[in-house]
Legacy VTK file of the C-alpha trace (Angstrom):
# vtk DataFile Version 3.0
C-alpha trace
ASCII
DATASET POLYDATA
POINTS 157 float
-18.703 2.595 -11.500
-15.156 1.214 -11.431
-12.743 0.384 -14.209
-11.521 -3.193 -14.532
-8.455 -4.050 -16.611
-6.394 -7.197 -17.179
-3.965 -5.932 -14.536
-6.712 -6.065 -11.905
-9.373 -3.863 -10.367
-8.615 -0.150 -10.104
-11.252 0.473 -7.417
-8.762 0.626 -4.577
-6.805 3.416 -6.302
-9.750 5.491 -7.536
-11.096 6.523 -4.137
-9.705 9.016 -1.655
-9.260 7.346 1.739
-9.578 8.902 5.161
-8.349 5.690 6.779
-5.901 3.038 5.611
-4.744 -0.100 7.389
-1.603 -0.988 5.458
-0.342 -4.338 4.226
1.508 -6.219 6.932
-0.502 -4.557 9.715
-2.721 -6.469 12.129
-5.546 -4.908 14.120
-7.725 -6.647 16.711
-11.011 -5.008 17.706
-13.974 -3.315 16.094
-13.117 -0.500 13.707
-15.249 2.587 12.992
-14.430 4.596 9.884
-15.280 8.177 8.998
-14.875 8.601 5.265
-13.719 5.891 2.869
-11.396 3.239 4.272
-8.955 0.765 2.746
-7.974 -2.440 4.532
-4.794 -3.911 3.061
-3.721 -5.667 6.264
-5.436 -8.078 8.657
-8.360 -7.003 10.866
-10.045 -9.221 13.446
-13.293 -7.437 14.336
-16.164 -5.631 12.673
-15.964 -2.566 10.422
-18.631 0.089 11.064
-19.352 3.315 9.219
-19.601 6.301 11.565
-23.244 7.326 11.173
-22.670 10.502 13.211
-20.155 11.957 10.738
-21.351 15.193 9.082
-20.981 13.824 5.544
-22.230 10.280 6.237
-25.539 10.956 4.458
-23.894 10.172 1.093
-22.354 7.052 2.574
-18.793 5.879 2.863
-17.093 2.939 1.194
-15.209 0.176 2.986
-12.650 -1.454 0.677
-10.955 -4.761 1.403
-7.851 -4.511 -0.792
-6.084 -7.315 -2.634
-3.900 -8.156 0.386
-6.668 -7.369 2.900
-8.149 -10.009 5.184
-11.129 -9.338 7.463
-12.336 -11.725 10.144
-15.583 -9.975 11.014
-18.543 -8.163 9.475
-18.798 -4.962 7.438
-21.545 -2.403 8.211
-21.072 0.381 5.665
-23.054 2.201 2.995
-20.928 0.667 0.226
-18.366 -2.142 0.110
-15.731 -3.207 -2.381
-14.153 -6.613 -1.846
-10.923 -7.466 -3.622
-9.335 -9.559 -0.840
-10.845 -12.014 1.645
-13.598 -11.800 4.288
-14.675 -14.371 6.854
-17.886 -12.603 7.847
-20.966 -10.894 6.479
-21.370 -7.685 4.481
-24.253 -5.328 5.349
-24.403 -2.463 2.836
-27.289 -0.062 2.311
-25.928 0.730 -1.142
-23.633 -0.964 -3.622
-21.401 -4.017 -3.146
-18.651 -4.909 -5.654
-16.877 -8.270 -5.452
-13.878 -8.515 -7.765
-12.135 -11.551 -9.316
-10.023 -13.403 -6.789
-12.088 -12.067 -3.867
-13.443 -14.561 -1.328
-16.456 -13.846 0.896
-17.396 -16.488 3.451
-20.620 -15.014 4.792
-23.942 -13.460 3.877
-24.278 -10.255 1.850
-27.084 -7.720 2.289
-27.180 -5.006 -0.401
-29.225 -2.667 -2.592
-27.048 -3.188 -5.687
-24.465 -5.901 -6.249
-21.896 -6.790 -8.867
-20.107 -10.110 -8.494
-17.368 -10.417 -11.095
-16.385 -13.760 -12.661
-13.884 -15.742 -10.572
-15.073 -14.089 -7.348
-16.187 -16.541 -4.689
-19.147 -16.034 -2.364
-20.112 -18.742 0.098
-23.219 -17.371 1.774
-26.677 -16.000 1.143
-27.484 -12.853 -0.824
-30.297 -10.600 0.394
-31.437 -7.596 -1.635
-32.884 -4.657 0.259
-36.146 -3.822 -1.465
-37.354 -0.210 -1.512
-40.369 0.315 0.759
-42.711 0.973 -2.194
-41.668 -2.202 -4.008
-41.831 -4.219 -0.797
-45.399 -2.961 -0.195
-46.448 -3.930 -3.748
-44.882 -7.374 -3.446
-46.515 -8.090 -0.107
-49.922 -6.887 -1.297
-49.936 -8.809 -4.582
-48.315 -12.200 -4.223
-47.564 -12.472 -0.555
-44.786 -14.791 0.467
-43.792 -15.909 -3.031
-42.361 -12.601 -4.259
-41.252 -11.514 -0.822
-39.040 -14.605 -0.832
-37.870 -14.003 -4.433
-39.977 -16.839 -5.863
-41.705 -16.340 -9.204
-44.511 -18.640 -10.220
-44.163 -20.381 -13.565
-47.272 -20.519 -15.704
-47.796 -23.057 -18.483
-48.207 -21.406 -21.870
-50.940 -22.840 -24.081
-49.996 -23.993 -27.542
-46.496 -25.189 -26.728
LINES 1 158
157 0 1 2 3 4 5 6 7 8 9 10 11 12 13 14 15 16 17 18 19 20 21 22 23 24 25 26 27 28 29 30 31 32 33 34 35 36 37 38 39 40 41 42 43 44 45 46 47 48 49 50 51 52 53 54 55 56 57 58 59 60 61 62 63 64 65 66 67 68 69 70 71 72 73 74 75 76 77 78 79 80 81 82 83 84 85 86 87 88 89 90 91 92 93 94 95 96 97 98 99 100 101 102 103 104 105 106 107 108 109 110 111 112 113 114 115 116 117 118 119 120 121 122 123 124 125 126 127 128 129 130 131 132 133 134 135 136 137 138 139 140 141 142 143 144 145 146 147 148 149 150 151 152 153 154 155 156
């Protein structure tokens, strides 16, 4: 999805942004974005995707840039973390966590990619599709619903 080179992640330059909070800026309060957003400054509050936007069906991406620092939660379709977050990430789609990124909070996602040298101190929760969730609940109950696989002893070993 994104190109990674020795110089660092290119994700923050490959997207077109409707909103940018620049490096050196500080914002206090909850922030609602329409379109992709880039946080390169400091935000104290939650980031929300505007669900009422006409093109929100495809989902927007919230990017915490290399110099970005968020003290709050992210509620967006997709999230890319290159900087630091003290809070949780709630994404219906994809979450990318790049080297050098620090997340101190839980992450809820459909797809995730945590690069080497990224740091996550929290729980990961994968959103299961309704059909898979129904199969898991019907077959093995709590074990698979809680991401636990039973180990069976193989004869002859």
